[in-house]
TORZA-832851 format. One record per residue (C-alpha): chain; x negated, y negated, z negated; residue number from 1. Coordinates in Angstrom, 3 decimals. Layout:
TORZA-832851
<atom><ch>A</ch><X>X</X><Y>Y</Y><Z>Z</Z><i>NUM</i></atom>
...
//
This chain:
TORZA-832851
<atom><ch>A</ch><X>-31.641</X><Y>-51.181</Y><Z>-189.257</Z><i>1</i></atom>
<atom><ch>A</ch><X>-31.234</X><Y>-47.317</Y><Z>-190.296</Z><i>2</i></atom>
<atom><ch>A</ch><X>-33.945</X><Y>-45.305</Y><Z>-192.437</Z><i>3</i></atom>
<atom><ch>A</ch><X>-32.370</X><Y>-41.978</Y><Z>-189.867</Z><i>4</i></atom>
<atom><ch>A</ch><X>-34.288</X><Y>-41.166</Y><Z>-186.520</Z><i>5</i></atom>
<atom><ch>A</ch><X>-32.521</X><Y>-41.875</Y><Z>-183.283</Z><i>6</i></atom>
<atom><ch>A</ch><X>-32.903</X><Y>-39.216</Y><Z>-180.409</Z><i>7</i></atom>
<atom><ch>A</ch><X>-35.395</X><Y>-41.434</Y><Z>-179.000</Z><i>8</i></atom>
<atom><ch>A</ch><X>-37.356</X><Y>-41.937</Y><Z>-181.803</Z><i>9</i></atom>
<atom><ch>A</ch><X>-37.805</X><Y>-37.787</Y><Z>-181.455</Z><i>10</i></atom>
<atom><ch>A</ch><X>-39.531</X><Y>-38.431</Y><Z>-178.417</Z><i>11</i></atom>
<atom><ch>A</ch><X>-40.012</X><Y>-41.336</Y><Z>-176.365</Z><i>12</i></atom>
<atom><ch>A</ch><X>-38.518</X><Y>-40.644</Y><Z>-172.633</Z><i>13</i></atom>
<atom><ch>A</ch><X>-42.514</X><Y>-41.601</Y><Z>-171.450</Z><i>14</i></atom>
<atom><ch>A</ch><X>-43.628</X><Y>-38.824</Y><Z>-173.712</Z><i>15</i></atom>
<atom><ch>A</ch><X>-40.922</X><Y>-36.030</Y><Z>-172.063</Z><i>16</i></atom>
<atom><ch>A</ch><X>-42.247</X><Y>-37.214</Y><Z>-168.276</Z><i>17</i></atom>
<atom><ch>A</ch><X>-45.286</X><Y>-36.927</Y><Z>-169.277</Z><i>18</i></atom>
<atom><ch>A</ch><X>-45.912</X><Y>-34.041</Y><Z>-170.963</Z><i>19</i></atom>
<atom><ch>A</ch><X>-43.366</X><Y>-32.211</Y><Z>-167.299</Z><i>20</i></atom>
<atom><ch>A</ch><X>-46.368</X><Y>-33.872</Y><Z>-165.312</Z><i>21</i></atom>
<atom><ch>A</ch><X>-48.831</X><Y>-32.733</Y><Z>-167.179</Z><i>22</i></atom>
<atom><ch>A</ch><X>-47.715</X><Y>-29.255</Y><Z>-166.643</Z><i>23</i></atom>
<atom><ch>A</ch><X>-46.428</X><Y>-30.060</Y><Z>-162.922</Z><i>24</i></atom>
<atom><ch>A</ch><X>-49.949</X><Y>-30.980</Y><Z>-162.449</Z><i>25</i></atom>
<atom><ch>A</ch><X>-51.533</X><Y>-27.213</Y><Z>-164.457</Z><i>26</i></atom>
<atom><ch>A</ch><X>-49.528</X><Y>-25.371</Y><Z>-161.962</Z><i>27</i></atom>
<atom><ch>A</ch><X>-49.863</X><Y>-27.367</Y><Z>-159.009</Z><i>28</i></atom>
<atom><ch>A</ch><X>-53.973</X><Y>-27.095</Y><Z>-159.598</Z><i>29</i></atom>
<atom><ch>A</ch><X>-53.611</X><Y>-23.169</Y><Z>-160.673</Z><i>30</i></atom>
<atom><ch>A</ch><X>-51.721</X><Y>-22.808</Y><Z>-157.144</Z><i>31</i></atom>
<atom><ch>A</ch><X>-54.083</X><Y>-24.408</Y><Z>-155.638</Z><i>32</i></atom>
<atom><ch>A</ch><X>-57.067</X><Y>-22.351</Y><Z>-156.753</Z><i>33</i></atom>
<atom><ch>A</ch><X>-55.400</X><Y>-19.201</Y><Z>-156.185</Z><i>34</i></atom>
<atom><ch>A</ch><X>-54.336</X><Y>-20.023</Y><Z>-152.845</Z><i>35</i></atom>
<atom><ch>A</ch><X>-58.117</X><Y>-20.417</Y><Z>-152.242</Z><i>36</i></atom>
<atom><ch>A</ch><X>-57.468</X><Y>-24.695</Y><Z>-150.956</Z><i>37</i></atom>
<atom><ch>A</ch><X>-60.829</X><Y>-25.384</Y><Z>-152.720</Z><i>38</i></atom>
<atom><ch>A</ch><X>-62.599</X><Y>-22.482</Y><Z>-150.612</Z><i>39</i></atom>
<atom><ch>A</ch><X>-64.115</X><Y>-22.291</Y><Z>-146.678</Z><i>40</i></atom>
<atom><ch>A</ch><X>-60.650</X><Y>-21.580</Y><Z>-144.552</Z><i>41</i></atom>
<atom><ch>A</ch><X>-59.433</X><Y>-21.165</Y><Z>-141.668</Z><i>42</i></atom>
<atom><ch>A</ch><X>-57.202</X><Y>-24.202</Y><Z>-140.149</Z><i>43</i></atom>
<atom><ch>A</ch><X>-53.633</X><Y>-23.414</Y><Z>-141.203</Z><i>44</i></atom>
<atom><ch>A</ch><X>-53.991</X><Y>-22.438</Y><Z>-144.405</Z><i>45</i></atom>
<atom><ch>A</ch><X>-55.396</X><Y>-25.048</Y><Z>-146.270</Z><i>46</i></atom>
<atom><ch>A</ch><X>-52.243</X><Y>-27.175</Y><Z>-145.241</Z><i>47</i></atom>
<atom><ch>A</ch><X>-50.070</X><Y>-23.855</Y><Z>-146.431</Z><i>48</i></atom>
<atom><ch>A</ch><X>-51.760</X><Y>-23.862</Y><Z>-149.459</Z><i>49</i></atom>
<atom><ch>A</ch><X>-51.963</X><Y>-28.014</Y><Z>-150.022</Z><i>50</i></atom>
<atom><ch>A</ch><X>-47.555</X><Y>-27.447</Y><Z>-149.292</Z><i>51</i></atom>
<atom><ch>A</ch><X>-46.899</X><Y>-24.676</Y><Z>-151.404</Z><i>52</i></atom>
<atom><ch>A</ch><X>-48.671</X><Y>-26.277</Y><Z>-154.474</Z><i>53</i></atom>
<atom><ch>A</ch><X>-46.886</X><Y>-29.270</Y><Z>-154.188</Z><i>54</i></atom>
<atom><ch>A</ch><X>-43.733</X><Y>-27.031</Y><Z>-154.178</Z><i>55</i></atom>
<atom><ch>A</ch><X>-44.364</X><Y>-25.525</Y><Z>-156.894</Z><i>56</i></atom>
<atom><ch>A</ch><X>-45.373</X><Y>-28.930</Y><Z>-158.915</Z><i>57</i></atom>
<atom><ch>A</ch><X>-42.235</X><Y>-30.279</Y><Z>-157.939</Z><i>58</i></atom>
<atom><ch>A</ch><X>-40.277</X><Y>-27.199</Y><Z>-159.124</Z><i>59</i></atom>
<atom><ch>A</ch><X>-42.241</X><Y>-26.359</Y><Z>-162.573</Z><i>60</i></atom>
<atom><ch>A</ch><X>-41.894</X><Y>-30.786</Y><Z>-162.755</Z><i>61</i></atom>
<atom><ch>A</ch><X>-37.925</X><Y>-30.211</Y><Z>-163.674</Z><i>62</i></atom>
<atom><ch>A</ch><X>-38.006</X><Y>-27.302</Y><Z>-165.102</Z><i>63</i></atom>
<atom><ch>A</ch><X>-40.094</X><Y>-28.457</Y><Z>-167.461</Z><i>64</i></atom>
<atom><ch>A</ch><X>-37.870</X><Y>-32.339</Y><Z>-167.949</Z><i>65</i></atom>
<atom><ch>A</ch><X>-34.761</X><Y>-30.244</Y><Z>-167.619</Z><i>66</i></atom>
<atom><ch>A</ch><X>-35.882</X><Y>-27.797</Y><Z>-170.312</Z><i>67</i></atom>
<atom><ch>A</ch><X>-37.508</X><Y>-30.169</Y><Z>-172.725</Z><i>68</i></atom>
<atom><ch>A</ch><X>-34.002</X><Y>-32.227</Y><Z>-172.822</Z><i>69</i></atom>
<atom><ch>A</ch><X>-32.017</X><Y>-29.493</Y><Z>-173.597</Z><i>70</i></atom>
<atom><ch>A</ch><X>-34.162</X><Y>-28.138</Y><Z>-176.227</Z><i>71</i></atom>
<atom><ch>A</ch><X>-34.261</X><Y>-31.965</Y><Z>-177.130</Z><i>72</i></atom>
<atom><ch>A</ch><X>-30.430</X><Y>-32.650</Y><Z>-176.976</Z><i>73</i></atom>
<atom><ch>A</ch><X>-30.325</X><Y>-29.361</Y><Z>-180.385</Z><i>74</i></atom>
<atom><ch>A</ch><X>-32.070</X><Y>-31.418</Y><Z>-182.499</Z><i>75</i></atom>
<atom><ch>A</ch><X>-30.014</X><Y>-32.848</Y><Z>-184.674</Z><i>76</i></atom>
<atom><ch>A</ch><X>-31.702</X><Y>-36.025</Y><Z>-185.939</Z><i>77</i></atom>
<atom><ch>A</ch><X>-30.326</X><Y>-36.622</Y><Z>-189.147</Z><i>78</i></atom>
<atom><ch>A</ch><X>-31.908</X><Y>-33.321</Y><Z>-190.266</Z><i>79</i></atom>
<atom><ch>A</ch><X>-34.816</X><Y>-34.567</Y><Z>-189.027</Z><i>80</i></atom>
<atom><ch>A</ch><X>-35.760</X><Y>-35.409</Y><Z>-191.891</Z><i>81</i></atom>
<atom><ch>A</ch><X>-34.561</X><Y>-33.329</Y><Z>-194.643</Z><i>82</i></atom>
<atom><ch>A</ch><X>-36.462</X><Y>-31.141</Y><Z>-196.429</Z><i>83</i></atom>
<atom><ch>A</ch><X>-35.616</X><Y>-27.309</Y><Z>-195.825</Z><i>84</i></atom>
<atom><ch>A</ch><X>-35.956</X><Y>-24.897</Y><Z>-198.651</Z><i>85</i></atom>
<atom><ch>A</ch><X>-33.738</X><Y>-21.610</Y><Z>-197.550</Z><i>86</i></atom>
<atom><ch>A</ch><X>-34.376</X><Y>-19.236</Y><Z>-194.074</Z><i>87</i></atom>
<atom><ch>A</ch><X>-32.696</X><Y>-21.834</Y><Z>-191.371</Z><i>88</i></atom>
<atom><ch>A</ch><X>-30.905</X><Y>-18.653</Y><Z>-189.907</Z><i>89</i></atom>
<atom><ch>A</ch><X>-29.861</X><Y>-17.846</Y><Z>-193.454</Z><i>90</i></atom>
<atom><ch>A</ch><X>-25.910</X><Y>-18.283</Y><Z>-193.858</Z><i>91</i></atom>
<atom><ch>A</ch><X>-25.434</X><Y>-20.467</Y><Z>-196.486</Z><i>92</i></atom>
<atom><ch>A</ch><X>-21.708</X><Y>-20.593</Y><Z>-196.408</Z><i>93</i></atom>
<atom><ch>A</ch><X>-21.515</X><Y>-16.813</Y><Z>-196.930</Z><i>94</i></atom>
<atom><ch>A</ch><X>-24.936</X><Y>-17.395</Y><Z>-199.569</Z><i>95</i></atom>
<atom><ch>A</ch><X>-22.003</X><Y>-20.303</Y><Z>-201.734</Z><i>96</i></atom>
<atom><ch>A</ch><X>-19.559</X><Y>-17.322</Y><Z>-201.493</Z><i>97</i></atom>
<atom><ch>A</ch><X>-21.614</X><Y>-14.563</Y><Z>-202.875</Z><i>98</i></atom>
<atom><ch>A</ch><X>-21.961</X><Y>-16.519</Y><Z>-206.178</Z><i>99</i></atom>
<atom><ch>A</ch><X>-18.673</X><Y>-17.777</Y><Z>-206.316</Z><i>100</i></atom>
<atom><ch>A</ch><X>-16.396</X><Y>-14.426</Y><Z>-206.372</Z><i>101</i></atom>
<atom><ch>A</ch><X>-18.417</X><Y>-11.853</Y><Z>-208.775</Z><i>102</i></atom>
<atom><ch>A</ch><X>-19.737</X><Y>-8.106</Y><Z>-206.669</Z><i>103</i></atom>
<atom><ch>A</ch><X>-17.841</X><Y>-5.010</Y><Z>-207.886</Z><i>104</i></atom>
<atom><ch>A</ch><X>-20.611</X><Y>-2.719</Y><Z>-207.486</Z><i>105</i></atom>
<atom><ch>A</ch><X>-22.547</X><Y>-5.030</Y><Z>-210.039</Z><i>106</i></atom>
<atom><ch>A</ch><X>-19.652</X><Y>-4.913</Y><Z>-212.747</Z><i>107</i></atom>
<atom><ch>A</ch><X>-19.840</X><Y>-1.167</Y><Z>-212.732</Z><i>108</i></atom>
<atom><ch>A</ch><X>-16.346</X><Y>-0.613</Y><Z>-210.329</Z><i>109</i></atom>
<atom><ch>A</ch><X>-15.921</X><Y>1.289</Y><Z>-207.591</Z><i>110</i></atom>
<atom><ch>A</ch><X>-14.458</X><Y>0.563</Y><Z>-205.026</Z><i>111</i></atom>
<atom><ch>A</ch><X>-10.695</X><Y>0.980</Y><Z>-205.044</Z><i>112</i></atom>
<atom><ch>A</ch><X>-8.792</X><Y>4.514</Y><Z>-204.758</Z><i>113</i></atom>
<atom><ch>A</ch><X>-7.193</X><Y>4.840</Y><Z>-201.532</Z><i>114</i></atom>
<atom><ch>A</ch><X>-3.498</X><Y>6.068</Y><Z>-201.482</Z><i>115</i></atom>
//
């Protein structure tokens, strides 16, 4: 067995579904509370609030599930255990090229004259 973590090790499918379900539950409860489901309402209003709450919860579940899955695909499992000792958005190829080529301004030479 290898020491490299796999995508499945990074986040188990049960955790992914649990996070999406938790977000959907939260969105559904907030929708029900904001629409007055737990208050004394007229006959048709509580059914409408329940329907809207379920729709919002379903949409939230799908959006969070797809969003987390797409963000998980961005992570390279081989890079998870590596220690990062430079800025994340720093271009390493450009840095290596700058170190090998001498800088014209540092050597005292100005730009080449135009003809």
